C-alpha positions as a Markdown table, in Angstrom:
| # | Residue | x | y | z |
|---|---|---|---|---|
| 1 | Leu | 58.5 | 82.2 | 57.6 |
| 2 | Arg | 55.8 | 81.5 | 54.4 |
| 3 | Leu | 57.8 | 78.9 | 52.9 |
| 4 | Val | 58.6 | 76.3 | 55.6 |
| 5 | Pro | 55.1 | 75.2 | 56.2 |
| 6 | Val | 54.8 | 74.0 | 52.9 |
| 7 | Pro | 58.0 | 71.4 | 53.0 |
| 8 | Val | 57.3 | 70.7 | 56.6 |
| 9 | Gly | 53.2 | 69.9 | 55.4 |
| 10 | Ser | 54.8 | 68.0 | 52.4 |
| 11 | Leu | 57.4 | 65.8 | 54.5 |
| 12 | Leu | 54.2 | 65.1 | 56.8 |
| 13 | Ser | 51.9 | 64.0 | 54.2 |
| 14 | Ser | 54.2 | 61.8 | 52.5 |
| 15 | Tyr | 55.9 | 60.2 | 55.7 |
| 16 | Gly | 53.2 | 61.1 | 58.7 |
| 17 | Trp | 52.3 | 57.5 | 59.8 |
| 18 | Tyr | 56.4 | 56.7 | 59.6 |
| 19 | Ile | 57.4 | 59.3 | 61.9 |
| 20 | Leu | 54.5 | 58.7 | 64.2 |
| 21 | Leu | 55.6 | 55.1 | 64.6 |
| 22 | Ala | 59.0 | 55.9 | 65.0 |
| 23 | Ala | 57.9 | 58.5 | 67.8 |
| 24 | Val | 55.8 | 55.8 | 69.6 |
| 25 | Ala | 58.7 | 53.3 | 69.3 |
| 26 | Ile | 60.9 | 55.6 | 70.8 |
| 27 | Tyr | 58.6 | 56.5 | 73.6 |
| 28 | Leu | 57.9 | 53.1 | 74.6 |
| 29 | Leu | 61.4 | 52.1 | 74.3 |
| 30 | Val | 62.8 | 54.7 | 76.5 |
| 31 | Gln | 59.8 | 54.1 | 79.0 |
| 32 | Lys | 61.4 | 50.5 | 78.8 |
| 33 | Ile | 65.1 | 51.1 | 79.8 |
| 34 | Ser | 64.1 | 53.9 | 82.6 |
| 35 | Gln | 62.2 | 51.1 | 84.3 |
| 36 | Ser | 65.1 | 48.9 | 83.9 |
| 37 | Leu | 66.9 | 51.7 | 85.3 |
| 38 | Ala | 64.8 | 52.0 | 88.6 |
| 39 | Ala | 64.5 | 48.8 | 89.3 |
| 40 | Arg | 68.5 | 48.0 | 89.0 |
| 41 | Pro | 69.4 | 49.4 | 92.5 |
| 42 | Ser | 66.5 | 48.2 | 94.5 |
| 43 | Ser | 66.7 | 44.2 | 93.4 |
| 44 | Gln | 70.5 | 44.5 | 94.9 |
| 45 | Pro | 70.2 | 45.4 | 98.5 |
| 46 | Gly | 72.9 | 43.1 | 99.4 |
| 47 | Ala | 75.5 | 45.3 | 97.8 |
| 48 | Ala | 74.1 | 48.6 | 99.9 |
| 49 | Asp | 73.9 | 46.4 | 102.9 |
| 50 | Ala | 77.7 | 45.0 | 102.3 |
| 51 | Ala | 79.4 | 48.2 | 102.9 |
| 52 | Val | 77.4 | 48.9 | 105.8 |
| 53 | Glu | 77.8 | 45.5 | 107.6 |
| 54 | Pro | 80.8 | 43.6 | 106.3 |
| 55 | Asp | 80.7 | 41.3 | 109.3 |
| 56 | Met | 77.7 | 40.4 | 107.6 |
| 57 | Val | 79.2 | 39.5 | 104.7 |
| 58 | Val | 82.2 | 37.8 | 106.7 |
| 59 | Arg | 79.4 | 35.3 | 108.2 |
| 60 | Arg | 77.6 | 34.7 | 105.0 |
| 61 | Gln | 81.2 | 33.4 | 103.7 |
| 62 | Glu | 82.3 | 31.0 | 106.1 |
| 63 | Ala | 78.4 | 30.1 | 106.3 |
| 64 | Leu | 79.1 | 28.9 | 102.1 |
| 65 | Ala | 82.5 | 27.5 | 102.7 |
| 66 | Ala | 81.6 | 25.0 | 105.5 |
| 67 | Ala | 78.7 | 24.1 | 103.3 |
| 68 | Arg | 80.9 | 23.8 | 100.5 |
| 69 | Leu | 83.4 | 21.1 | 102.8 |
| 70 | Arg | 80.8 | 19.1 | 104.5 |
| 71 | Met | 79.2 | 19.0 | 100.3 |
| 72 | Gln | 83.1 | 17.7 | 99.8 |
| 73 | Glu | 83.6 | 15.3 | 102.7 |
| 74 | Glu | 80.1 | 13.5 | 101.8 |
| 75 | Leu | 81.3 | 13.4 | 98.4 |
| 76 | Asn | 84.7 | 11.6 | 99.3 |
| 77 | Ala | 83.1 | 9.6 | 101.6 |
| 78 | Gln | 80.5 | 8.1 | 98.8 |
| 79 | Ala | 83.6 | 8.1 | 96.6 |
| 80 | Glu | 85.4 | 6.0 | 99.2 |
| 81 | Arg | 82.4 | 3.5 | 100.0 |
| 82 | Tyr | 82.3 | 3.1 | 95.9 |
| 83 | Lys | 86.0 | 2.4 | 95.7 |
| 84 | Glu | 85.3 | 0.0 | 98.2 |
| 85 | Lys | 82.7 | -2.0 | 96.8 |
| 86 | Gln | 84.6 | -2.2 | 93.3 |
| 87 | Arg | 87.6 | -4.0 | 95.3 |
| 88 | Gln | 85.7 | -6.1 | 96.6 |
| 89 | Leu | 84.1 | -6.8 | 93.6 |
| 90 | Glu | 86.9 | -7.8 | 92.0 |
| 91 | Glu | 88.3 | -9.7 | 94.7 |
| 92 | Glu | 85.2 | -12.4 | 94.3 |
| 93 | Lys | 85.9 | -11.9 | 90.6 |
| 94 | Arg | 89.6 | -13.0 | 91.1 |
| 95 | Arg | 88.2 | -15.6 | 93.3 |
| 96 | Gln | 85.8 | -17.2 | 91.2 |
| 97 | Lys | 88.9 | -17.4 | 88.5 |
| 98 | Ile | 91.2 | -18.8 | 90.7 |
| 99 | Ala | 88.4 | -22.0 | 91.6 |
| 100 | Met | 87.6 | -21.9 | 88.4 |
| 101 | Trp | 91.6 | -22.3 | 87.4 |
| 102 | Glu | 91.7 | -25.4 | 90.4 |
| 103 | Ser | 88.2 | -26.9 | 89.4 |
| 104 | Met | 89.8 | -27.0 | 85.6 |
| 105 | Gln | 93.6 | -28.6 | 86.7 |
| 106 | Glu | 91.9 | -31.3 | 88.8 |
| 107 | Gly | 89.9 | -32.4 | 85.9 |
| 108 | Lys | 86.7 | -31.3 | 87.0 |
| 109 | Ser | 84.2 | -29.1 | 84.5 |
| 110 | Tyr | 85.0 | -25.2 | 85.2 |
| 111 | Lys | 81.7 | -24.4 | 83.9 |
| 112 | Gly | 79.3 | -26.4 | 86.2 |
| 113 | Asn | 81.5 | -25.2 | 89.2 |
| 114 | Leu | 81.2 | -21.4 | 88.1 |
| 115 | Lys | 77.3 | -22.0 | 87.8 |
| 116 | Leu | 77.3 | -23.3 | 91.3 |
| 117 | Asn | 79.6 | -20.8 | 92.6 |
| 118 | Gln | 77.3 | -17.7 | 91.2 |
| 119 | Gln | 74.1 | -19.8 | 92.6 |
| 120 | Glu | 75.7 | -19.8 | 96.1 |
| 121 | Val | 76.5 | -15.9 | 95.5 |
| 122 | Glu | 72.8 | -15.6 | 94.4 |
| 123 | Ser | 71.2 | -17.5 | 97.0 |
| 124 | Gly | 73.0 | -15.7 | 99.9 |
| 125 | Ala | 72.3 | -12.2 | 98.4 |
| 126 | Ser | 68.6 | -13.4 | 98.0 |
| 127 | Thr | 68.2 | -14.8 | 102.1 |
| 128 | Ser | 69.9 | -11.8 | 103.4 |
| 129 | Ser | 67.6 | -9.0 | 101.2 |
| 130 | Ala | 64.8 | -10.5 | 101.1 |
| 131 | Val | 62.1 | -13.8 | 101.5 |
| 132 | Pro | 61.8 | -15.0 | 98.3 |
| 133 | Lys | 57.8 | -14.8 | 96.8 |
| 134 | Ser | 56.2 | -18.6 | 96.6 |
| 135 | Lys | 55.0 | -18.7 | 93.0 |
| 136 | Pro | 51.2 | -19.4 | 92.5 |
| 137 | Asn | 49.6 | -22.4 | 91.0 |
| 138 | Lys | 48.8 | -22.0 | 87.4 |
| 139 | Lys | 46.3 | -23.4 | 85.4 |
| 140 | Pro | 47.8 | -24.9 | 82.1 |
| 141 | Leu | 47.0 | -22.6 | 78.9 |
| 142 | Arg | 45.6 | -25.4 | 76.5 |
| 143 | Gly | 42.7 | -27.3 | 77.4 |
| 144 | Gly | 42.7 | -30.7 | 78.7 |
| 145 | Gly | 41.2 | -31.7 | 75.4 |
């Protein structure tokens, strides 16, 4: 028994701070793990309720499926509107090309005809969407002298 305190004393004198720090770290680690294990079942009350009320789970799943179906139908409708818009744009481009080709066959300038067609399209869009703004009278940048 007299031999035991001497090696233990020398061990503590050599590595005492390391042993103390290791003990504190292990204590903190154990506390953190126990808190996370204690919080885990309480954070998922639905798991305990699911075993008690299966009809509630079925209703929730049906509501989710209905919401997904509504969202998918909405997305499909948006895709159809986009496709229709693209078809209309393609048709307008095709008509412009045909008009350009016909004017070129008649010997007219096809570039001028294209500009006129674009102006008609723009004027139709601008009159239907908003009232054009009038330009304010501007002063010249340079003086009269």
